[in-house]
N, C-alpha and C positions, 0 to 999 in steps of 0.2 A: 692793808688797803686803806685809802683815805676817802671819806665821804665828802662830797662837794656839792655843787649846785643841783637842785632838782631841775630836770630838763623839761618839766611840763610846759613852762612858759616858752621855752625855745621851740618846742614842737608846735605850739599854738601859732607862733608868729613866723616860723620858718619851716612850714610844712614841705617846702620844696627841697629842703636840705636832707638828703638821705644818709649822708655819711659824715662823721666827725673824726678828724685825725689830729695828731699832735702837730703843733706849729713848726717844729724844727725837724721835720722828717727828712731822712736821707733817702737814697734810691730804694732801699729795702723797706722803707716805711718805719715809723716809730722813732721817738727821740730817746736814744739810749744813753744820753749824756756823753761827755768826753772823759774817759778814764785814762789817767796817765800811764797806768800799767798796760803796756801794749800786748801782753800775753793774756790779759783778762778777757774771757769769752772767746778766745781763739784757741781751739783745741787741735794741736798738731800731733798726729799719730806717732811722730818720732819721739814724743815726750811722754808716752804712756808709761805709767808705773805698774808693773806686773803685780797681780795679786791684791790690788787695792780696789775697793768698792766706793764709788761716789756717794751712794746712799749711806753707807756705814761711816764714812769720813764726816759727812755733814752732821749725822746724828751725834758723833763723838764731839765735834766742835760745838754743837748746840748744848749738849750736856755741860760742857765746860763753860759756855756762855752763861747758863743759868746759875752756876756755882760761883762765877766771878764777881768780885765786889770792888774791882778797881779798873775801870775802863771808861772810855768815852765813845758814844755812838753818834755819828753825824750823818744826817740823811737829807736827801733831796728828792722832791716829788714834782712831777709836772703833768698837766693835762690841758688840752686846748680844744675848742670846738670851732669849726669853721676855718677858713683860710687864715693861718697865722694867728688864730685865736680871736678872729673878728666878732664871733658871737659870744664866746665865753672862754676864759682861760683861768688856770690856777697854777701858781708856783708856791712851793712850800720849802722851808728850811727848818730842820729840827736838830737840836743838840741835846743829848742826854748824858749826864755824868753820874757814875756810881763811885762812891767813896766810902768804903766800909759799910755801915748801916745807913748811910745818908744817900738820898736820891734827889737828883735835880734834873728838870726838863724844861726846855724852852722851845717854842715853835712860833714861826712867823708864817702866816698864810696871806697871800695876796691874790685876789680874784679880780677879773675885769669883765666888762659886759654884763651878762646876766648871772654871773657868779657873785653872790652876795656874802661869801664866806670869809671875807677879809677880817683878820684878827691877829692879836698877839697873845700868847699864853705862857705862863710859867707855873711850875709846880715844884715844891720843895718839901721833902720829908726829912726831918732832922734826927730820925731814929725813934721819936716818940709821937710828935705831932706833924701834921701836914698843912701846908699853906698853898694858896693858888692866886694867880692873876688871870683874868679873862677879859681882855680889853678889845671890844669890837668896833671901836671908833675908826672908821675907814681912813679918815684924813691923817691918822697917826702913822700909816704904813705906806711906803712907796717901794717900787721895784723897777730896776733898770734891766730891761730885757736883753740889752747888748752885753752888759758886764755880769749879769746874774746876781747883782748886789741888791740887798734890801735896805731900806731906811726906816727907822722907827723914831718918831718924835717923842713919844711918851709911853712907857710900859705900864704906868700906873703903880699901884702898891699891892703887896701881898695881903691877903685876907685869910683867915682860917678856913681850911678846906672842910666842906660840910658833907661830902660824899663818903663812900665806902673806901677807907684808906687802904685796907688790905688788897682790895680788888684793883684800885688805882695803881698801887705799887707794882702789882703783878703785870698789869697792862704795860706800864712804862718800862719795867726792867726786863721781863722775861719773854714777852710776846713779840715775835718777829713776823708772823704771818697768820692770817685767819684760816688758811688752808690746813687741813689735817694731814700731816706728813708722818704720822706715827707708825706707818707700815709701808714697807717697800711695795706691797700689793697695790697701793694707791698711786703708783707711778704709771705714766703713760707707756704705751707700746713704743713710743718714740724716745723714751728715756735712754740716755747713754750713761751707763754705769761705770765708765772708765774714769780714771784719775790721771791727770797730767802734771808733770813737775818741771819747773824751770827755775834754776837756782835753788833757793830754799823755800819756794812757794808752790803749793799744790793748787791746781785748778780743776774744777768739776762743775757739773750742773745737775739739777733735779728737774725733770719734766713731769708735771702732775697731770694725771688723767682727769680731764674736765668734760667728759661725756655727760650727756643729760642724765644718764643713770647715776653717775657719781655725784653730780651737782645737786640732785634731788635727794640724796641719801647721805653719804659720807661727808660731802662738802656743802651740806645744806647751809651752814652759817655763812660761808663765803658767798654762796649764791644769793642769799638774802641781802647781803650788803650791796651786791651789784643791782639787784632789783630795786632797792631803796634809792640807790644813786640815780638810776634811770627813771624812777617812778614807772617802772615797767611791769607788765604782766609776766607771770611765770611761763605761760604758754608763748612759745616763740623765742625764748631766751636761748642764746647760743654763745659759747665761749670757746676759743681755741685752747688747746692744752697749754698751760702756763709753764714757762721755764724760769727757774731761779739759777743764776750763775754765781759761783763762789770763788774767792781766793782765800786760801787757808794756809797758815804757817804754824810751825811749832814755836811757841812763845812761852818762856818760863817753864819749859818741859811739857807743855800741853798743846794740843791742836786747838787753834783759835781762829775765829773769823778775822780776816783783814778787810775784805770787800764782799758785798753781795748785791745783786741787782735782780729786780723782778719786773717783767714786762707782760702786760695783759691786753688782749684784744677781745672784745665782746660786743654782742648785739642784742638789743632788747626791743620788744614791740610795745608801743604805747596804745592806749585804748582807742586812739584815733585810727589805728592800723598802720601808722608810720613806723618803720624800723630805724633805729638809731644805733650806729656803730661807733664804738669808742676805743681808744687806746691810751694807756697810761704807763708811766715808768717810774720806778722808785729805786734809788741808788743809795747804799749805806756804806760808810767807812767806819772801821773800829781802830781805836788807838789805846795802848796800854802803858802802864808805868807812870812815872812822875811827869809833872808839867801840865796835867789836865784836871787839877783839883777844882772843887767848887770855890768860887771867889766871892769877895764882898760885892763886887760888881754884879755878880749873879743874884745875890740875895737882896739887893736894894735896901728897902726899909727894915729888913730882918737882920742886916749885918750889925 
């Protein structure tokens, strides 16, 4: 989950606005992005694989993900408030490269309206030391809503990272969601545990139980992020059961993620008594093998 604009100011000046939705909503609501794989998220009962569990398959792929030291993760995130993002919007593009004991990450965040989070960041761990860039000069970043392309005038230069390197490496390399999915018991009654296969790719989904009982106990960390995002009170917070869609394939003899998508819809109540409803979508692609190495262009002044 991505933290973005505090909605306190929006609530203060836009008290009449009761619902916030993504700007590119389809008939069903929510911007799920366009995924070239037409089978992704489409679960045809004719393609069910007998004897396979979606939960077990995802856990197997996640274990392989944690052990993997040679892959690229590319991620897109979107959020908008008001009609077409007229009040606030955020679009994010993230690239992370793992190469042996080296870790590289870059992120571009572009916010409009009351979202003040525009910035570009890079992080590099060379196996011993870590370095970072955090450039929040808004004029350096542009975004074309029609093409989805970002423009960066100046990344800045790497400086030595002063935080907890071990923790930062874990967050960048191993963490894919704030939700606790360590037990199948944490899944919703709506969860479909079937696995579907088309060609060489397996498709499945996890639907997480986001009842208030779960959000105030097992999923407390996830709930706190939402509350911080909305500047909302705990009382009155409601979230629909969250679904994660996956495309998984056997690569180099192991089950590995190819695509995953998370969509969230939630409502929080501000101290003014106004309810704010939000929706956000995150889409990740994974690539393996040669051709995705950390380059001198990535490393800038460290090259």
